[in-house]
C-alpha positions as CSV (number, residue, x, y, z in Angstrom):
1,M,-34.7,32.2,33.4
2,A,-32.5,30.4,35.9
3,D,-33.6,27.0,34.4
4,I,-32.8,28.3,30.9
5,A,-29.4,29.6,32.0
6,K,-28.6,26.2,33.6
7,V,-29.6,24.3,30.4
8,S,-27.5,26.6,28.3
9,E,-24.5,26.1,30.5
10,V,-24.8,22.3,30.2
11,A,-25.3,22.5,26.5
12,I,-22.3,24.7,26.0
13,A,-20.1,22.4,28.2
14,N,-21.2,19.4,26.2
15,I,-20.5,21.1,22.8
16,A,-17.0,22.0,24.0
17,K,-16.4,18.4,25.2
18,I,-17.6,16.9,21.9
19,S,-15.5,19.4,19.9
20,T,-12.4,18.6,21.8
21,V,-12.8,14.9,21.3
22,D,-13.6,15.3,17.6
23,I,-10.6,17.6,17.0
24,A,-8.3,15.1,18.7
25,N,-9.5,12.2,16.5
26,V,-9.8,13.9,13.1
27,N,-7.1,14.2,10.5
28,S,-7.3,16.0,7.2
29,V,-6.8,13.4,4.5
30,D,-6.3,15.3,1.2
31,G,-6.9,18.9,2.1
32,A,-10.6,18.7,1.3
33,V,-12.1,16.0,3.5
34,A,-11.7,15.5,7.2
35,T,-12.2,11.9,8.5
36,T,-11.7,10.0,11.7
37,T,-8.7,7.8,11.4
38,V,-7.7,4.6,13.1
39,S,-4.4,2.8,13.5
40,W,-3.2,0.1,11.0
41,A,-3.7,-2.5,13.7
42,D,-7.3,-1.4,14.2
43,W,-8.2,-0.8,10.5
44,D,-11.0,-3.1,9.2
45,E,-9.9,-3.0,5.6
46,A,-13.4,-1.9,4.7
47,S,-12.9,1.8,3.8
48,E,-10.1,4.1,2.7
49,S,-11.2,6.9,5.0
50,G,-10.7,4.7,8.0
51,L,-7.0,4.5,7.6
52,A,-6.1,7.3,5.2
53,S,-4.4,10.4,6.6
54,A,-2.0,13.1,5.6
55,D,0.8,10.6,5.9
56,T,-0.9,7.4,4.6
57,F,-2.3,6.7,1.1
58,V,-5.0,4.0,0.8
59,C,-6.5,2.7,-2.4
60,L,-9.1,-0.1,-2.2
61,M,-10.3,-1.8,-5.4
62,E,-13.8,-0.4,-5.7
63,N,-14.5,0.3,-9.3
64,V,-17.2,-2.1,-10.7
65,S,-16.5,-1.1,-14.3
66,A,-14.2,-3.0,-16.6
67,G,-11.4,-0.7,-17.7
68,G,-12.0,1.7,-14.8
69,N,-9.3,3.3,-12.8
70,E,-9.1,3.4,-9.0
71,T,-8.9,6.6,-6.9
72,G,-7.4,6.4,-3.4
73,E,-7.2,9.0,-0.7
74,G,-4.7,10.4,1.8
75,G,-0.9,10.7,1.8
76,G,-1.1,14.4,1.2
77,L,-1.7,13.6,-2.5
78,T,-4.1,15.4,-4.8
79,G,-5.4,15.1,-8.4
80,S,-3.8,12.5,-10.6
81,D,-1.4,11.4,-7.9
82,L,-4.4,9.7,-6.2
83,I,-5.2,7.6,-9.2
84,L,-4.1,4.0,-10.0
85,T,-4.5,3.8,-13.8
86,Q,-5.5,0.4,-15.1
87,V,-3.9,-0.9,-18.3
88,N,-5.7,-3.2,-20.8
89,N,-9.2,-3.4,-19.5
90,I,-8.9,-4.9,-16.1
91,P,-12.3,-6.4,-15.0
92,G,-14.3,-4.5,-12.4
93,V,-14.2,-5.4,-8.7
94,S,-15.8,-8.6,-7.5
95,G,-15.8,-9.7,-3.9
96,G,-13.3,-6.9,-3.0
97,F,-10.7,-7.9,-5.6
98,R,-9.8,-7.1,-9.2
99,Q,-8.3,-9.8,-11.3
100,L,-5.2,-9.2,-13.5
101,T,-4.0,-11.7,-16.1
102,S,-0.6,-12.0,-17.8
103,G,-2.2,-13.1,-21.1
104,S,-4.0,-9.8,-21.3
105,Q,-0.9,-7.8,-20.3
106,Q,-2.7,-6.1,-17.5
107,R,-1.2,-3.9,-14.8
108,F,-1.8,-0.7,-12.8
109,D,0.3,2.4,-13.2
110,W,0.8,5.1,-10.5
111,T,2.4,8.5,-10.8
112,A,6.1,8.8,-10.0
113,A,5.3,12.1,-8.2
114,A,3.2,10.1,-5.7
115,L,6.1,7.8,-4.9
116,N,8.5,10.7,-4.7
117,S,6.3,12.3,-2.1
118,L,5.7,9.2,0.0
119,I,9.0,7.3,-0.2
120,K,11.9,9.4,-1.5
121,D,14.1,10.8,1.3
122,Q,11.8,9.4,4.1
123,S,13.4,7.9,7.2
124,E,10.6,5.5,7.7
125,W,7.8,4.2,5.4
126,T,5.6,1.2,4.8
127,I,4.1,-0.4,1.7
128,V,1.4,-3.1,2.0
129,M,-0.4,-4.7,-1.0
130,K,-3.1,-7.4,-0.4
131,C,-3.4,-9.9,-3.2
132,K,-4.6,-13.5,-3.7
133,N,-4.2,-16.4,-6.1
134,L,-0.9,-15.6,-7.8
135,T,-0.6,-18.4,-10.2
136,N,2.5,-17.6,-12.3
137,M,5.1,-16.8,-9.7
138,T,7.1,-19.8,-10.9
139,S,7.7,-17.7,-14.1
140,S,10.8,-15.6,-13.6
141,N,10.8,-11.9,-12.8
142,R,7.0,-11.4,-12.5
143,P,6.4,-7.9,-11.0
144,I,4.5,-7.4,-7.8
145,I,5.7,-3.9,-7.2
146,Q,8.2,-2.4,-9.6
147,W,9.1,1.2,-8.7
148,R,12.5,2.3,-10.0
149,V,14.8,4.5,-12.0
150,G,17.6,3.0,-14.0
151,S,19.4,0.5,-11.8
152,T,18.1,1.9,-8.5
153,F,15.2,-0.3,-7.4
154,L,12.3,-0.6,-5.1
155,D,10.9,-3.9,-6.4
156,I,9.3,-7.2,-5.4
157,T,9.1,-9.7,-8.2
158,S,9.2,-13.5,-8.5
159,D,12.8,-14.7,-8.5
160,S,15.0,-14.7,-11.5
161,V,15.1,-18.5,-11.9
162,G,11.4,-19.3,-11.6
163,T,11.2,-21.2,-8.2
164,G,8.3,-19.1,-6.9
165,K,10.3,-17.2,-4.2
166,I,10.2,-13.4,-3.9
167,R,13.1,-11.3,-5.1
168,F,13.5,-8.0,-3.3
169,L,15.5,-5.3,-5.0
170,Y,16.2,-2.1,-3.1
171,N,18.7,0.6,-4.1
172,T,21.5,-1.7,-5.3
173,S,20.7,-4.7,-3.1
174,D,19.3,-7.9,-4.6
175,V,18.1,-10.6,-2.1
176,T,15.7,-13.6,-2.3
177,S,13.3,-15.3,0.2
178,T,13.8,-18.9,1.4
179,D,10.1,-19.8,1.0
180,V,7.9,-19.7,-2.1
181,V,4.7,-17.7,-2.5
182,P,1.6,-19.9,-2.4
183,S,-0.4,-20.0,-5.6
184,S,-3.8,-19.7,-3.8
185,G,-5.2,-17.8,-0.8
186,N,-4.6,-14.3,0.5
187,I,-1.1,-12.9,0.4
188,Y,0.1,-9.6,1.9
189,F,3.2,-8.3,0.2
190,C,5.0,-5.7,2.4
191,I,8.1,-3.5,2.2
192,W,9.1,-1.3,5.1
193,R,11.9,0.9,6.4
194,K,12.1,1.2,10.1
195,A,15.0,2.0,12.5
196,G,17.4,2.2,9.6
197,A,16.6,-1.3,8.2
198,V,14.8,-2.0,4.9
199,K,12.9,-5.3,4.7
200,A,10.3,-7.1,2.4
201,G,8.1,-10.0,3.2
202,F,4.9,-11.9,2.5
203,I,2.4,-13.4,4.8
204,A,-1.1,-15.0,4.6
205,T,-2.7,-12.9,7.3
206,R,-2.6,-9.2,7.8
207,P,0.5,-8.3,9.8
208,T,0.5,-5.8,12.6
209,N,4.0,-6.4,13.9
210,E,7.3,-7.0,12.2
211,S,7.6,-10.2,14.3
212,D,4.5,-11.6,12.5
213,F,6.7,-12.3,9.4
214,A,8.5,-15.7,9.4
215,A,12.2,-15.3,8.7
216,S,11.9,-17.7,5.7
217,K,9.4,-15.3,4.1
218,T,11.4,-12.1,4.8
219,C,14.3,-10.4,3.0
220,E,16.5,-7.7,4.4
221,S,18.2,-5.3,2.1
222,T,22.0,-5.2,2.2
223,N,21.8,-1.5,1.4
224,D,19.5,0.1,4.0
225,A,20.1,3.8,3.1
226,A,17.1,6.0,2.5
227,Y,15.8,6.0,-1.1
228,T,17.1,9.3,-2.5
229,T,16.7,8.8,-6.2
230,T,13.8,10.4,-8.0
231,F,11.4,7.7,-9.2
232,V,10.5,7.3,-12.9
233,N,8.7,3.9,-13.2
234,S,5.8,2.9,-11.0
235,Y,4.2,-0.3,-12.0
236,I,1.9,-2.7,-10.1
237,L,1.5,-6.4,-11.0
238,G,3.2,-5.9,-14.3
239,D,5.5,-3.8,-16.4
240,T,6.0,-3.3,-20.2
241,A,7.3,-6.8,-20.8
242,R,6.1,-9.2,-18.0
243,W,2.8,-9.5,-16.1
244,T,1.5,-11.3,-13.1
245,N,-1.7,-13.4,-12.7
246,A,-3.2,-12.1,-9.5
247,F,-6.2,-10.6,-7.7
248,I,-5.6,-7.3,-5.9
249,A,-7.7,-5.9,-3.0
250,Y,-5.8,-2.8,-2.0
251,I,-2.5,-1.0,-1.7
252,V,-1.4,1.2,1.3
253,V,1.7,3.4,1.3
254,S,2.6,5.4,4.4
255,K,5.3,7.8,5.3
256,S,5.5,6.1,8.7
257,A,6.3,2.6,10.1
258,L,2.9,0.9,10.4
259,F,4.2,-2.3,12.0
260,G,5.0,-2.5,15.7
């Protein structure tokens, strides 16, 4: 009996220890599934559940079917707000990317309600979209991210004169990068609000710190106020009149500043 009691005491102690560790490392993602989360710097880009949390939405391109939508997780979103809706029969995923073409007028749409929850009135936030092989950035005003209402913007597009630079529109600000976007290889397009400043940039390797971005590939808004206007349009890699040749791997939108 003494031996049994001793074993039971050890087992109970170990269970309590494990439970404490698990509870400390687990976040509820969408109210239904609990997952262990990691930091942006430690995320391996391999699964949504690794990074997704109540504050961070993650959507990897995973649907193998042509014309299939993508469903992400996290950000406190539910239902249709988790879905990126494809337009015009985008091919299924291949090698972790889905290919969109201007000639087919393809894009992804997202719900305005999702953006209003993640971006509107937030003091800090981060948007990251991993793409590659953008071959028509020398055409003017090709959308990368186009989220707006009227003349109040949260956009990255190619510049208005077709040089291949990025044009960053935020609130009423309109600024352009010094460098052009490469037409091949991986590109991370990022927009973030941190410490009262709003910036956009592009980089070939996944950034973990704001200092990773070269100044020539970064734009800072001249109107850094929080985005307080209710979103209406929420287009990705296209709109109703212009489209971008690109491959997309994922999009992450967080209510927090992901970069150090």
